[in-house]
N, CA and C atoms of all chains as a GROMACS GRO file, in nm:
protein
  588
    1MET      N    1   0.084  -0.120   0.000
    1MET     CA    2   0.000   0.000   0.000
    1MET      C    3   0.088   0.124   0.000
    2SER      N    4   0.066   0.211  -0.094
    2SER     CA    5   0.150   0.330  -0.100
    2SER      C    6   0.064   0.455  -0.077
    3PHE      N    7   0.119   0.553  -0.013
    3PHE     CA    8   0.048   0.677   0.010
    3PHE      C    9   0.080   0.775  -0.101
    4LEU      N   10  -0.020   0.842  -0.152
    4LEU     CA   11   0.001   0.939  -0.259
    4LEU      C   12   0.032   1.076  -0.201
    5PHE      N   13   0.111   1.151  -0.274
    5PHE     CA   14   0.136   1.291  -0.238
    5PHE      C   15   0.185   1.307  -0.095
    6GLY      N   16   0.277   1.224  -0.056
    6GLY     CA   17   0.343   1.241   0.073
    6GLY      C   18   0.249   1.236   0.191
    7GLY      N   19   0.166   1.135   0.198
    7GLY     CA   20   0.087   1.118   0.319
    7GLY      C   21  -0.045   1.193   0.317
    8GLY      N   22  -0.068   1.273   0.210
    8GLY     CA   23  -0.194   1.347   0.211
    8GLY      C   24  -0.308   1.265   0.154
    9GLY      N   25  -0.273   1.164   0.073
    9GLY     CA   26  -0.381   1.087   0.007
    9GLY      C   27  -0.415   0.960   0.081
   10ARG      N   28  -0.516   0.890   0.030
   10ARG     CA   29  -0.556   0.764   0.094
   10ARG      C   30  -0.470   0.651   0.039
   11PRO      N   31  -0.451   0.544   0.114
   11PRO     CA   32  -0.376   0.429   0.063
   11PRO      C   33  -0.453   0.363  -0.051
   12GLN      N   34  -0.379   0.303  -0.146
   12GLN     CA   35  -0.443   0.233  -0.255
   12GLN      C   36  -0.524   0.116  -0.198
   13PRO      N   37  -0.641   0.090  -0.254
   13PRO     CA   38  -0.715  -0.027  -0.207
   13PRO      C   39  -0.636  -0.154  -0.241
   14SER      N   40  -0.646  -0.254  -0.153
   14SER     CA   41  -0.573  -0.378  -0.178
   14SER      C   42  -0.646  -0.458  -0.284
   15SER      N   43  -0.575  -0.561  -0.333
   15SER     CA   44  -0.633  -0.650  -0.433
   15SER      C   45  -0.768  -0.702  -0.388
   16ALA      N   46  -0.768  -0.756  -0.266
   16ALA     CA   47  -0.890  -0.818  -0.215
   16ALA      C   48  -1.003  -0.718  -0.211
   17GLU      N   49  -0.969  -0.593  -0.173
   17GLU     CA   50  -1.075  -0.492  -0.164
   17GLU      C   51  -1.130  -0.458  -0.300
   18LYS      N   52  -1.042  -0.448  -0.399
   18LYS     CA   53  -1.089  -0.414  -0.533
   18LYS      C   54  -1.179  -0.523  -0.588
   19ILE      N   55  -1.136  -0.649  -0.567
   19ILE     CA   56  -1.217  -0.760  -0.616
   19ILE      C   57  -1.350  -0.763  -0.544
   20ALA      N   58  -1.346  -0.739  -0.413
   20ALA     CA   59  -1.470  -0.741  -0.336
   20ALA      C   60  -1.564  -0.632  -0.384
   21ALA      N   61  -1.509  -0.515  -0.416
   21ALA     CA   62  -1.594  -0.404  -0.462
   21ALA      C   63  -1.659  -0.439  -0.596
   22ALA      N   64  -1.579  -0.494  -0.687
   22ALA     CA   65  -1.633  -0.531  -0.818
   22ALA      C   66  -1.739  -0.639  -0.802
   23GLU      N   67  -1.707  -0.737  -0.716
   23GLU     CA   68  -1.801  -0.847  -0.694
   23GLU      C   69  -1.932  -0.796  -0.636
   24ALA      N   70  -1.921  -0.704  -0.540
   24ALA     CA   71  -2.042  -0.650  -0.477
   24ALA      C   72  -2.129  -0.580  -0.578
   25GLU      N   73  -2.064  -0.507  -0.668
   25GLU     CA   74  -2.144  -0.435  -0.768
   25GLU      C   75  -2.215  -0.531  -0.863
   26ILE      N   76  -2.141  -0.633  -0.907
   26ILE     CA   77  -2.202  -0.730  -0.997
   26ILE      C   78  -2.316  -0.802  -0.927
   27GLU      N   79  -2.293  -0.832  -0.798
   27GLU     CA   80  -2.396  -0.902  -0.722
   27GLU      C   81  -2.522  -0.818  -0.710
   28MET      N   82  -2.503  -0.688  -0.694
   28MET     CA   83  -2.619  -0.599  -0.682
   28MET      C   84  -2.702  -0.602  -0.809
   29VAL      N   85  -2.635  -0.595  -0.923
   29VAL     CA   86  -2.706  -0.598  -1.051
   29VAL      C   87  -2.775  -0.733  -1.070
   30SER      N   88  -2.703  -0.839  -1.035
   30SER     CA   89  -2.758  -0.972  -1.051
   30SER      C   90  -2.880  -0.994  -0.962
   31ASN      N   91  -2.873  -0.945  -0.839
   31ASN     CA   92  -2.989  -0.956  -0.750
   31ASN      C   93  -3.108  -0.882  -0.806
   32MET      N   94  -3.080  -0.764  -0.858
   32MET     CA   95  -3.189  -0.685  -0.915
   32MET      C   96  -3.254  -0.761  -1.030
   33PHE      N   97  -3.173  -0.824  -1.112
   33PHE     CA   98  -3.229  -0.899  -1.223
   33PHE      C   99  -3.314  -1.015  -1.174
   34ASN      N  100  -3.265  -1.087  -1.073
   34ASN     CA  101  -3.342  -1.200  -1.021
   34ASN      C  102  -3.476  -1.155  -0.965
   35GLN      N  103  -3.472  -1.042  -0.893
   35GLN     CA  104  -3.598  -0.988  -0.839
   35GLN      C  105  -3.692  -0.952  -0.952
   36LEU      N  106  -3.635  -0.890  -1.055
   36LEU     CA  107  -3.715  -0.850  -1.170
   36LEU      C  108  -3.783  -0.970  -1.234
   37VAL      N  109  -3.707  -1.076  -1.256
   37VAL     CA  110  -3.764  -1.195  -1.319
   37VAL      C  111  -3.877  -1.249  -1.233
   38ASP      N  112  -3.850  -1.262  -1.104
   38ASP     CA  113  -3.950  -1.314  -1.011
   38ASP      C  114  -4.079  -1.234  -1.018
   39THR      N  115  -4.063  -1.102  -0.999
   39THR     CA  116  -4.181  -1.016  -0.993
   39THR      C  117  -4.258  -1.015  -1.124
   40CYS      N  118  -4.186  -0.992  -1.233
   40CYS     CA  119  -4.256  -0.975  -1.360
   40CYS      C  120  -4.320  -1.105  -1.409
   41THR      N  121  -4.258  -1.220  -1.381
   41THR     CA  122  -4.327  -1.342  -1.422
   41THR      C  123  -4.452  -1.362  -1.338
   42LYS      N  124  -4.445  -1.327  -1.209
   42LYS     CA  125  -4.566  -1.340  -1.128
   42LYS      C  126  -4.676  -1.246  -1.177
   43LYS      N  127  -4.636  -1.126  -1.214
   43LYS     CA  128  -4.739  -1.028  -1.252
   43LYS      C  129  -4.793  -1.049  -1.392
   44CYS      N  130  -4.710  -1.103  -1.480
   44CYS     CA  131  -4.751  -1.106  -1.621
   44CYS      C  132  -4.789  -1.243  -1.675
   45ILE      N  133  -4.738  -1.349  -1.614
   45ILE     CA  134  -4.765  -1.482  -1.669
   45ILE      C  135  -4.868  -1.551  -1.582
   46PRO      N  136  -4.991  -1.563  -1.630
   46PRO     CA  137  -5.092  -1.634  -1.550
   46PRO      C  138  -5.053  -1.780  -1.538
   47ASN      N  139  -5.096  -1.844  -1.431
   47ASN     CA  140  -5.043  -1.978  -1.406
   47ASN      C  141  -5.123  -2.090  -1.469
   48LEU      N  142  -5.179  -2.064  -1.586
   48LEU     CA  143  -5.257  -2.169  -1.651
   48LEU      C  144  -5.177  -2.244  -1.756
   49TYR      N  145  -5.077  -2.177  -1.812
   49TYR     CA  146  -4.987  -2.240  -1.910
   49TYR      C  147  -5.064  -2.311  -2.019
   50ARG      N  148  -5.148  -2.236  -2.087
   50ARG     CA  149  -5.226  -2.296  -2.195
   50ARG      C  150  -5.140  -2.335  -2.313
   51GLU      N  151  -5.030  -2.259  -2.334
   51GLU     CA  152  -4.943  -2.290  -2.448
   51GLU      C  153  -4.799  -2.260  -2.410
   52ALA      N  154  -4.706  -2.318  -2.489
   52ALA     CA  155  -4.564  -2.305  -2.455
   52ALA      C  156  -4.505  -2.170  -2.491
   53ASP      N  157  -4.562  -2.101  -2.589
   53ASP     CA  158  -4.503  -1.974  -2.632
   53ASP      C  159  -4.566  -1.858  -2.556
   54LEU      N  160  -4.492  -1.748  -2.551
   54LEU     CA  161  -4.549  -1.626  -2.494
   54LEU      C  162  -4.645  -1.566  -2.595
   55ASN      N  163  -4.764  -1.531  -2.550
   55ASN     CA  164  -4.852  -1.462  -2.645
   55ASN      C  165  -4.821  -1.312  -2.641
   56LYS      N  166  -4.888  -1.240  -2.734
   56LYS     CA  167  -4.855  -1.098  -2.750
   56LYS      C  168  -4.876  -1.020  -2.620
   57GLY      N  169  -4.989  -1.049  -2.554
   57GLY     CA  170  -5.020  -0.976  -2.431
   57GLY      C  171  -4.914  -0.996  -2.325
   58GLU      N  172  -4.872  -1.121  -2.306
   58GLU     CA  173  -4.769  -1.149  -2.206
   58GLU      C  174  -4.638  -1.082  -2.243
   59SER      N  175  -4.601  -1.085  -2.371
   59SER     CA  176  -4.475  -1.024  -2.413
   59SER      C  177  -4.474  -0.875  -2.383
   60VAL      N  178  -4.584  -0.809  -2.421
   60VAL     CA  179  -4.592  -0.664  -2.398
   60VAL      C  180  -4.590  -0.634  -2.249
   61CYS      N  181  -4.661  -0.717  -2.173
   61CYS     CA  182  -4.662  -0.697  -2.027
   61CYS      C  183  -4.522  -0.706  -1.970
   62LEU      N  184  -4.446  -0.806  -2.015
   62LEU     CA  185  -4.309  -0.821  -1.964
   62LEU      C  186  -4.224  -0.698  -1.998
   63ASP      N  187  -4.236  -0.651  -2.123
   63ASP     CA  188  -4.156  -0.534  -2.162
   63ASP      C  189  -4.188  -0.415  -2.073
   64ARG      N  190  -4.316  -0.392  -2.053
   64ARG     CA  191  -4.355  -0.276  -1.973
   64ARG      C  192  -4.315  -0.294  -1.828
   65CYS      N  193  -4.323  -0.418  -1.782
   65CYS     CA  194  -4.285  -0.446  -1.643
   65CYS      C  195  -4.140  -0.407  -1.619
   66VAL      N  196  -4.051  -0.443  -1.712
   66VAL     CA  197  -3.910  -0.409  -1.696
   66VAL      C  198  -3.891  -0.259  -1.692
   67ALA      N  199  -3.955  -0.189  -1.785
   67ALA     CA  200  -3.940  -0.043  -1.791
   67ALA      C  201  -3.986   0.020  -1.660
   68LYS      N  202  -4.101  -0.022  -1.610
   68LYS     CA  203  -4.153   0.035  -1.487
   68LYS      C  204  -4.066   0.000  -1.367
   69PHE      N  205  -4.015  -0.122  -1.367
   69PHE     CA  206  -3.930  -0.164  -1.256
   69PHE      C  207  -3.809  -0.072  -1.245
   70PHE      N  208  -3.748  -0.044  -1.359
   70PHE     CA  209  -3.632   0.045  -1.358
   70PHE      C  210  -3.670   0.185  -1.313
   71GLU      N  211  -3.786   0.230  -1.361
   71GLU     CA  212  -3.827   0.365  -1.324
   71GLU      C  213  -3.848   0.374  -1.172
   72VAL      N  214  -3.910   0.273  -1.116
   72VAL     CA  215  -3.932   0.272  -0.970
   72VAL      C  216  -3.798   0.274  -0.898
   73ASN      N  217  -3.705   0.193  -0.950
   73ASN     CA  218  -3.572   0.188  -0.892
   73ASN      C  219  -3.509   0.326  -0.886
   74VAL      N  220  -3.515   0.396  -0.999
   74VAL     CA  221  -3.456   0.529  -1.007
   74VAL      C  222  -3.524   0.624  -0.910
   75LYS      N  223  -3.658   0.623  -0.910
   75LYS     CA  224  -3.730   0.716  -0.825
   75LYS      C  225  -3.702   0.691  -0.677
   76VAL      N  226  -3.699   0.564  -0.640
   76VAL     CA  227  -3.672   0.534  -0.499
   76VAL      C  228  -3.531   0.580  -0.462
   77SER      N  229  -3.435   0.554  -0.550
   77SER     CA  230  -3.298   0.591  -0.515
   77SER      C  231  -3.283   0.742  -0.511
   78GLU      N  232  -3.349   0.814  -0.602
   78GLU     CA  233  -3.343   0.960  -0.598
   78GLU      C  234  -3.402   1.013  -0.468
   79LYS      N  235  -3.516   0.958  -0.432
   79LYS     CA  236  -3.582   1.006  -0.311
   79LYS      C  237  -3.496   0.979  -0.188
   80MET      N  238  -3.438   0.860  -0.181
   80MET     CA  239  -3.356   0.828  -0.065
   80MET      C  240  -3.231   0.913  -0.059
   81GLN      N  241  -3.172   0.940  -0.176
   81GLN     CA  242  -3.055   1.026  -0.179
   81GLN      C  243  -3.093   1.167  -0.138
   82GLY      N  244  -3.211   1.209  -0.181
   82GLY     CA  245  -3.259   1.341  -0.146
   82GLY      C  246  -3.276   1.354   0.004
   83GLU      N  247  -3.336   1.252   0.065
   83GLU     CA  248  -3.359   1.259   0.209
   83GLU      C  249  -3.228   1.256   0.285
   84ALA      N  250  -3.134   1.174   0.241
   84ALA     CA  251  -3.005   1.168   0.308
   84ALA      C  252  -2.935   1.303   0.299
   85ALA      N  253  -2.941   1.366   0.181
   85ALA     CA  254  -2.877   1.496   0.164
   85ALA      C  255  -2.944   1.599   0.253
   86GLN      N  256  -3.075   1.594   0.262
   86GLN     CA  257  -3.147   1.689   0.348
   86GLN      C  258  -3.103   1.677   0.491
   87ARG      N  259  -3.090   1.551   0.535
   87ARG     CA  260  -3.051   1.530   0.674
   87ARG      C  261  -2.913   1.583   0.703
   88GLN      N  262  -2.825   1.578   0.601
   88GLN     CA  263  -2.689   1.626   0.624
   88GLN      C  264  -2.681   1.777   0.621
   89GLY      N  265  -2.788   1.839   0.572
   89GLY     CA  266  -2.784   1.985   0.564
   89GLY      C  267  -2.776   2.026   0.420
   90GLY      N  268  -2.868   2.108   0.371
   90GLY     CA  269  -2.879   2.138   0.230
   90GLY      C  270  -2.757   2.202   0.168
   91ALA      N  271  -2.670   2.266   0.247
   91ALA     CA  272  -2.559   2.342   0.188
   91ALA      C  273  -2.458   2.253   0.117
   92MET      N  274  -2.436   2.133   0.170
   92MET     CA  275  -2.332   2.049   0.110
   92MET      C  276  -2.384   1.974  -0.010
   93GLY      N  277  -2.308   1.973  -0.117
   93GLY     CA  278  -2.340   1.891  -0.234
   93GLY      C  279  -2.481   1.913  -0.284
   94GLY      N  280  -2.520   2.038  -0.294
   94GLY     CA  281  -2.658   2.066  -0.334
   94GLY      C  282  -2.687   2.021  -0.475
   95GLY      N  283  -2.811   1.995  -0.500
   95GLY     CA  284  -2.852   1.961  -0.637
   95GLY      C  285  -2.836   1.813  -0.665
   96GLY      N  286  -2.940   1.737  -0.634
   96GLY     CA  287  -2.930   1.594  -0.661
   96GLY      C  288  -3.002   1.559  -0.789
   97GLY      N  289  -2.999   1.647  -0.885
   97GLY     CA  290  -3.078   1.622  -1.006
   97GLY      C  291  -3.025   1.505  -1.086
   98GLY      N  292  -3.104   1.404  -1.098
   98GLY     CA  293  -3.071   1.297  -1.190
   98GLY      C  294  -2.960   1.206  -1.142
   99SER      N  295  -2.919   1.217  -1.019
   99SER     CA  296  -2.810   1.131  -0.975
   99SER      C  297  -2.863   0.991  -0.951
  100MET      N  298  -2.788   0.893  -0.998
  100MET     CA  299  -2.835   0.757  -0.983
  100MET      C  300  -2.724   0.668  -0.931
  101PHE      N  301  -2.759   0.552  -0.886
  101PHE     CA  302  -2.657   0.456  -0.843
  101PHE      C  303  -2.578   0.408  -0.962
  102GLY      N  304  -2.456   0.368  -0.933
  102GLY     CA  305  -2.373   0.306  -1.039
  102GLY      C  306  -2.325   0.413  -1.133
  103MET      N  307  -1.774   0.184  -1.258
  103MET     CA  308  -1.775   0.079  -1.158
  103MET      C  309  -1.653   0.094  -1.068
  104ALA      N  310  -1.676   0.109  -0.941
  104ALA     CA  311  -1.565   0.132  -0.849
  104ALA      C  312  -1.471   0.013  -0.849
  105GLY      N  313  -1.345   0.038  -0.873
  105GLY     CA  314  -1.247  -0.068  -0.855
  105GLY      C  315  -1.221  -0.150  -0.979
  106VAL      N  316  -1.317  -0.163  -1.068
  106VAL     CA  317  -1.296  -0.255  -1.181
  106VAL      C  318  -1.188  -0.203  -1.275
  107GLY      N  319  -1.186  -0.072  -1.294
  107GLY     CA  320  -1.088  -0.015  -1.386
  107GLY      C  321  -0.947  -0.048  -1.342
  108GLY      N  322  -0.927  -0.067  -1.210
  108GLY     CA  323  -0.793  -0.088  -1.160
  108GLY      C  324  -0.755  -0.233  -1.141
  109LEU      N  325  -0.830  -0.328  -1.195
  109LEU     CA  326  -0.796  -0.468  -1.173
  109LEU      C  327  -0.691  -0.514  -1.271
  110ASN      N  328  -0.588  -0.578  -1.218
  110ASN     CA  329  -0.488  -0.635  -1.309
  110ASN      C  330  -0.534  -0.773  -1.355
  111ALA      N  331  -0.448  -0.838  -1.435
  111ALA     CA  332  -0.489  -0.966  -1.496
  111ALA      C  333  -0.523  -1.071  -1.391
  112ALA      N  334  -0.439  -1.082  -1.288
  112ALA     CA  335  -0.462  -1.185  -1.186
  112ALA      C  336  -0.593  -1.160  -1.113
  113GLU      N  337  -0.617  -1.032  -1.083
  113GLU     CA  338  -0.741  -0.997  -1.013
  113GLU      C  339  -0.862  -1.025  -1.100
  114GLN      N  340  -0.847  -0.996  -1.229
  114GLN     CA  341  -0.958  -1.021  -1.319
  114GLN      C  342  -0.990  -1.170  -1.326
  115ARG      N  343  -0.884  -1.251  -1.324
  115ARG     CA  344  -0.906  -1.396  -1.329
  115ARG      C  345  -0.981  -1.440  -1.204
  116GLU      N  346  -0.939  -1.386  -1.090
  116GLU     CA  347  -1.005  -1.420  -0.965
  116GLU      C  348  -1.152  -1.383  -0.971
  117LEU      N  349  -1.178  -1.262  -1.018
  117LEU     CA  350  -1.316  -1.216  -1.030
  117LEU      C  351  -1.394  -1.307  -1.124
  118GLN      N  352  -1.331  -1.341  -1.234
  118GLN     CA  353  -1.394  -1.428  -1.332
  118GLN      C  354  -1.435  -1.561  -1.268
  119GLY      N  355  -1.342  -1.618  -1.191
  119GLY     CA  356  -1.369  -1.745  -1.123
  119GLY      C  357  -1.490  -1.733  -1.032
  120ARG      N  358  -1.494  -1.624  -0.954
  120ARG     CA  359  -1.605  -1.606  -0.864
  120ARG      C  360  -1.736  -1.588  -0.939
  121MET      N  361  -1.729  -1.517  -1.051
  121MET     CA  362  -1.850  -1.495  -1.130
  121MET      C  363  -1.902  -1.627  -1.185
  122GLU      N  364  -1.811  -1.715  -1.225
  122GLU     CA  365  -1.856  -1.845  -1.276
  122GLU      C  366  -1.925  -1.924  -1.167
  123GLN      N  367  -1.867  -1.921  -1.047
  123GLN     CA  368  -1.930  -1.991  -0.934
  123GLN      C  369  -2.069  -1.935  -0.910
  124LYS      N  370  -2.078  -1.803  -0.915
  124LYS     CA  371  -2.206  -1.738  -0.889
  124LYS      C  372  -2.308  -1.778  -0.994
  125GLN      N  373  -2.262  -1.787  -1.119
  125GLN     CA  374  -2.354  -1.826  -1.226
  125GLN      C  375  -2.408  -1.966  -1.204
  126MET      N  376  -2.319  -2.056  -1.159
  126MET     CA  377  -2.363  -2.192  -1.128
  126MET      C  378  -2.472  -2.189  -1.022
  127LYS      N  379  -2.443  -2.113  -0.915
  127LYS     CA  380  -2.538  -2.105  -0.805
  127LYS      C  381  -2.671  -2.047  -0.852
  128ASP      N  382  -2.663  -1.943  -0.932
  128ASP     CA  383  -2.785  -1.880  -0.983
  128ASP      C  384  -2.864  -1.976  -1.068
  129PHE      N  385  -2.793  -2.054  -1.148
  129PHE     CA  386  -2.861  -2.150  -1.234
  129PHE      C  387  -2.934  -2.254  -1.150
  130MET      N  388  -2.866  -2.305  -1.046
  130MET     CA  389  -2.930  -2.404  -0.960
  130MET      C  390  -3.053  -2.345  -0.891
  131ASN      N  391  -3.041  -2.220  -0.849
  131ASN     CA  392  -3.157  -2.154  -0.787
  131ASN      C  393  -3.273  -2.142  -0.883
  132MET      N  394  -3.242  -2.103  -1.005
  132MET     CA  395  -3.347  -2.087  -1.105
  132MET      C  396  -3.415  -2.221  -1.130
  133TYR      N  397  -3.332  -2.325  -1.138
  133TYR     CA  398  -3.385  -2.458  -1.162
  133TYR      C  399  -3.483  -2.499  -1.052
  134SER      N  400  -3.442  -2.484  -0.928
  134SER     CA  401  -3.530  -2.532  -0.821
  134SER      C  402  -3.654  -2.444  -0.808
  135ASN      N  403  -3.638  -2.316  -0.838
  135ASN     CA  404  -3.753  -2.225  -0.843
  135ASN      C  405  -3.855  -2.271  -0.944
  136LEU      N  406  -3.802  -2.308  -1.061
  136LEU     CA  407  -3.886  -2.349  -1.172
  136LEU      C  408  -3.963  -2.475  -1.139
  137VAL      N  409  -3.892  -2.573  -1.080
  137VAL     CA  410  -3.958  -2.698  -1.042
  137VAL      C  411  -4.072  -2.667  -0.946
  138GLN      N  412  -4.042  -2.583  -0.849
  138GLN     CA  413  -4.144  -2.552  -0.749
  138GLN      C  414  -4.265  -2.484  -0.811
  139ARG      N  415  -4.236  -2.384  -0.897
  139ARG     CA  416  -4.346  -2.309  -0.958
  139ARG      C  417  -4.434  -2.398  -1.044
  140CYS      N  418  -4.369  -2.479  -1.130
  140CYS     CA  419  -4.448  -2.560  -1.222
  140CYS      C  420  -4.522  -2.672  -1.149
  141PHE      N  421  -4.460  -2.724  -1.045
  141PHE     CA  422  -4.529  -2.825  -0.966
  141PHE      C  423  -4.652  -2.764  -0.900
  142ASN      N  424  -4.632  -2.652  -0.834
  142ASN     CA  425  -4.743  -2.586  -0.764
  142ASN      C  426  -4.859  -2.556  -0.857
  143ASP      N  427  -4.826  -2.506  -0.976
  143ASP     CA  428  -4.932  -2.463  -1.065
  143ASP      C  429  -4.996  -2.577  -1.144
  144CYS      N  430  -4.923  -2.683  -1.171
  144CYS     CA  431  -4.974  -2.784  -1.263
  144CYS      C  432  -5.022  -2.914  -1.198
  145VAL      N  433  -4.962  -2.946  -1.084
  145VAL     CA  434  -4.989  -3.080  -1.030
  145VAL      C  435  -5.080  -3.070  -0.910
  146ASN      N  436  -5.203  -3.116  -0.925
  146ASN     CA  437  -5.297  -3.105  -0.814
  146ASN      C  438  -5.377  -3.231  -0.787
  147ASP      N  439  -5.351  -3.334  -0.867
  147ASP     CA  440  -5.429  -3.456  -0.854
  147ASP      C  441  -5.346  -3.565  -0.790
  148PHE      N  442  -5.381  -3.605  -0.672
  148PHE     CA  443  -5.303  -3.708  -0.604
  148PHE      C  444  -5.380  -3.838  -0.586
  149THR      N  445  -5.472  -3.866  -0.677
  149THR     CA  446  -5.542  -3.994  -0.673
  149THR      C  447  -5.456  -4.103  -0.733
  150THR      N  448  -5.348  -4.063  -0.799
  150THR     CA  449  -5.259  -4.161  -0.859
  150THR      C  450  -5.113  -4.121  -0.842
  151LYS      N  451  -5.024  -4.223  -0.851
  151LYS     CA  452  -4.882  -4.199  -0.824
  151LYS      C  453  -4.810  -4.131  -0.939
  152SER      N  454  -4.847  -4.165  -1.063
  152SER     CA  455  -4.773  -4.105  -1.175
  152SER      C  456  -4.847  -3.984  -1.230
  153LEU      N  457  -4.768  -3.899  -1.296
  153LEU     CA  458  -4.823  -3.776  -1.352
  153LEU      C  459  -4.930  -3.807  -1.456
  154LEU      N  460  -5.039  -3.734  -1.449
  154LEU     CA  461  -5.138  -3.744  -1.554
  154LEU      C  462  -5.084  -3.680  -1.681
  155GLY      N  463  -5.140  -3.720  -1.795
  155GLY     CA  464  -5.098  -3.663  -1.922
  155GLY      C  465  -5.110  -3.512  -1.922
  156LYS      N  466  -5.222  -3.462  -1.871
  156LYS     CA  467  -5.241  -3.317  -1.875
  156LYS      C  468  -5.144  -3.246  -1.781
  157GLU      N  469  -5.110  -3.312  -1.669
  157GLU     CA  470  -5.015  -3.251  -1.577
  157GLU      C  471  -4.878  -3.243  -1.643
  158GLU      N  472  -4.840  -3.351  -1.711
  158GLU     CA  473  -4.710  -3.352  -1.775
  158GLU      C  474  -4.700  -3.246  -1.883
  159SER      N  475  -4.804  -3.236  -1.967
  159SER     CA  476  -4.793  -3.134  -2.072
  159SER      C  477  -4.800  -2.995  -2.013
  160CYS      N  478  -4.873  -2.978  -1.904
  160CYS     CA  479  -4.875  -2.847  -1.837
  160CYS      C  480  -4.735  -2.810  -1.789
  161VAL      N  481  -4.667  -2.906  -1.728
  161VAL     CA  482  -4.531  -2.880  -1.680
  161VAL      C  483  -4.438  -2.843  -1.795
  162MET      N  484  -4.449  -2.916  -1.907
  162MET     CA  485  -4.364  -2.885  -2.023
  162MET      C  486  -4.389  -2.743  -2.071
  163ARG      N  487  -4.515  -2.705  -2.080
  163ARG     CA  488  -4.549  -2.569  -2.126
  163ARG      C  489  -4.500  -2.466  -2.025
  164CYS      N  490  -4.513  -2.500  -1.897
  164CYS     CA  491  -4.469  -2.409  -1.792
  164CYS      C  492  -4.320  -2.380  -1.805
  165VAL      N  493  -4.240  -2.485  -1.822
  165VAL     CA  494  -4.096  -2.467  -1.835
  165VAL      C  495  -4.063  -2.382  -1.957
  166ASP      N  496  -4.124  -2.418  -2.070
  166ASP     CA  497  -4.103  -2.344  -2.194
  166ASP      C  498  -4.133  -2.195  -2.175
  167LYS      N  499  -4.249  -2.171  -2.121
  167LYS     CA  500  -4.294  -2.033  -2.104
  167LYS      C  501  -4.199  -1.957  -2.013
  168PHE      N  502  -4.162  -2.019  -1.903
  168PHE     CA  503  -4.074  -1.951  -1.809
  168PHE      C  504  -3.940  -1.920  -1.870
  169LEU      N  505  -3.882  -2.015  -1.942
  169LEU     CA  506  -3.752  -1.991  -2.004
  169LEU      C  507  -3.761  -1.880  -2.108
  170LYS      N  508  -3.870  -1.882  -2.186
  170LYS     CA  509  -3.884  -1.777  -2.286
  170LYS      C  510  -3.900  -1.640  -2.220
  171SER      N  511  -3.977  -1.635  -2.111
  171SER     CA  512  -3.994  -1.503  -2.049
  171SER      C  513  -3.866  -1.457  -1.982
  172SER      N  514  -3.789  -1.550  -1.924
  172SER     CA  515  -3.659  -1.512  -1.868
  172SER      C  516  -3.570  -1.451  -1.973
  173GLU      N  517  -3.573  -1.515  -2.090
  173GLU     CA  518  -3.489  -1.466  -2.199
  173GLU      C  519  -3.530  -1.325  -2.239
  174ARG      N  520  -3.660  -1.306  -2.254
  174ARG     CA  521  -3.709  -1.174  -2.295
  174ARG      C  522  -3.677  -1.069  -2.190
  175LEU      N  523  -3.697  -1.105  -2.064
  175LEU     CA  524  -3.667  -1.012  -1.956
  175LEU      C  525  -3.518  -0.977  -1.955
  176GLY      N  526  -3.434  -1.076  -1.982
  176GLY     CA  527  -3.291  -1.050  -1.989
  176GLY      C  528  -3.257  -0.948  -2.096
  177GLU      N  529  -3.319  -0.965  -2.212
  177GLU     CA  530  -3.294  -0.870  -2.321
  177GLU      C  531  -3.335  -0.728  -2.282
  178ARG      N  532  -3.458  -0.714  -2.230
  178ARG     CA  533  -3.508  -0.582  -2.192
  178ARG      C  534  -3.420  -0.524  -2.083
  179PHE      N  535  -3.380  -0.607  -1.987
  179PHE     CA  536  -3.296  -0.563  -1.877
  179PHE      C  537  -3.166  -0.503  -1.929
  180GLN      N  538  -3.105  -0.571  -2.023
  180GLN     CA  539  -2.980  -0.520  -2.079
  180GLN      C  540  -3.002  -0.387  -2.150
  181GLU      N  541  -3.112  -0.379  -2.223
  181GLU     CA  542  -3.141  -0.253  -2.293
  181GLU      C  543  -3.157  -0.139  -2.193
  182GLN      N  544  -3.237  -0.164  -2.090
  182GLN     CA  545  -3.261  -0.059  -1.990
  182GLN      C  546  -3.132  -0.021  -1.919
  183ASN      N  547  -3.052  -0.118  -1.886
  183ASN     CA  548  -2.926  -0.096  -1.820
  183ASN      C  549  -2.834  -0.008  -1.905
  184ALA      N  550  -2.828  -0.041  -2.033
  184ALA     CA  551  -2.743   0.037  -2.124
  184ALA      C  552  -2.793   0.180  -2.132
  185GLN      N  553  -2.925   0.194  -2.139
  185GLN     CA  554  -2.985   0.328  -2.145
  185GLN      C  555  -2.950   0.409  -2.021
  186MET      N  556  -2.962   0.344  -1.905
  186MET     CA  557  -2.929   0.408  -1.778
  186MET      C  558  -2.785   0.452  -1.773
  187ALA      N  559  -2.697   0.363  -1.819
  187ALA     CA  560  -2.554   0.394  -1.814
  187ALA      C  561  -2.526   0.518  -1.898
  188GLN      N  562  -2.591   0.523  -2.015
  188GLN     CA  563  -2.575   0.638  -2.102
  188GLN      C  564  -2.621   0.765  -2.034
  189GLN      N  565  -2.743   0.759  -1.978
  189GLN     CA  566  -2.800   0.877  -1.913
  189GLN      C  567  -2.717   0.917  -1.794
  190GLY      N  568  -2.674   0.818  -1.717
  190GLY     CA  569  -2.592   0.847  -1.599
  190GLY      C  570  -2.466   0.920  -1.640
  191GLY      N  571  -2.407   0.877  -1.752
  191GLY     CA  572  -2.284   0.940  -1.800
  191GLY      C  573  -2.307   1.085  -1.837
  192MET      N  574  -2.426   1.113  -1.896
  192MET     CA  575  -2.451   1.251  -1.941
  192MET      C  576  -2.482   1.342  -1.824
  193ASN      N  577  -2.551   1.287  -1.723
  193ASN     CA  578  -2.595   1.374  -1.615
  193ASN      C  579  -2.492   1.393  -1.505
  194ALA      N  580  -2.393   1.305  -1.501
  194ALA     CA  581  -2.297   1.313  -1.390
  194ALA      C  582  -2.222   1.444  -1.394
  195GLY      N  583  -2.237   1.520  -1.290
  195GLY     CA  584  -2.171   1.651  -1.291
  195GLY      C  585  -2.061   1.657  -1.190
  196ARG      N  586  -1.979   1.551  -1.189
  196ARG     CA  587  -1.877   1.549  -1.082
  196ARG      C  588  -1.754   1.625  -1.127
   0.00000   0.00000   0.00000
């Protein structure tokens, strides 16, 4: 671990930390996808299984479900970031317009 | 992505290995989920030990349908993700 700029900077993250950070991020995306699949199949695919193919209605429902899921994700994260910023005091880092995770 | 830009070859290999393990685990989870879902929805007659014809074809359709919808959801997910990444890049005012 080396210090940058003569002790003024932070130590470089170790190998293990970098891998863990990358892994955590991938895991977050993967979890989100699994949740998405679970939710949207429950909401859009009725459990009668009359035929093996997706019909037009189900296909469109799935597409819209994904779009809405992402939108909800963004809105929730914006709102939570907004509340966190408010709690810290509006002066710091003002303007949370459009900031998203990742 | 925090940290990924700074991974050297050895670290990338390690990450790759872990991702493969995770994919295996995810696949097994999906499989058992699918069995449970299709069983719950299709099999309700216990007057006999073996699957009825209609139960078996229901299960086959259930699996087909689920795999197809997973595939479609994966495609849409990637599209949305790419769109987000683009937008995030434009709006980031750091």
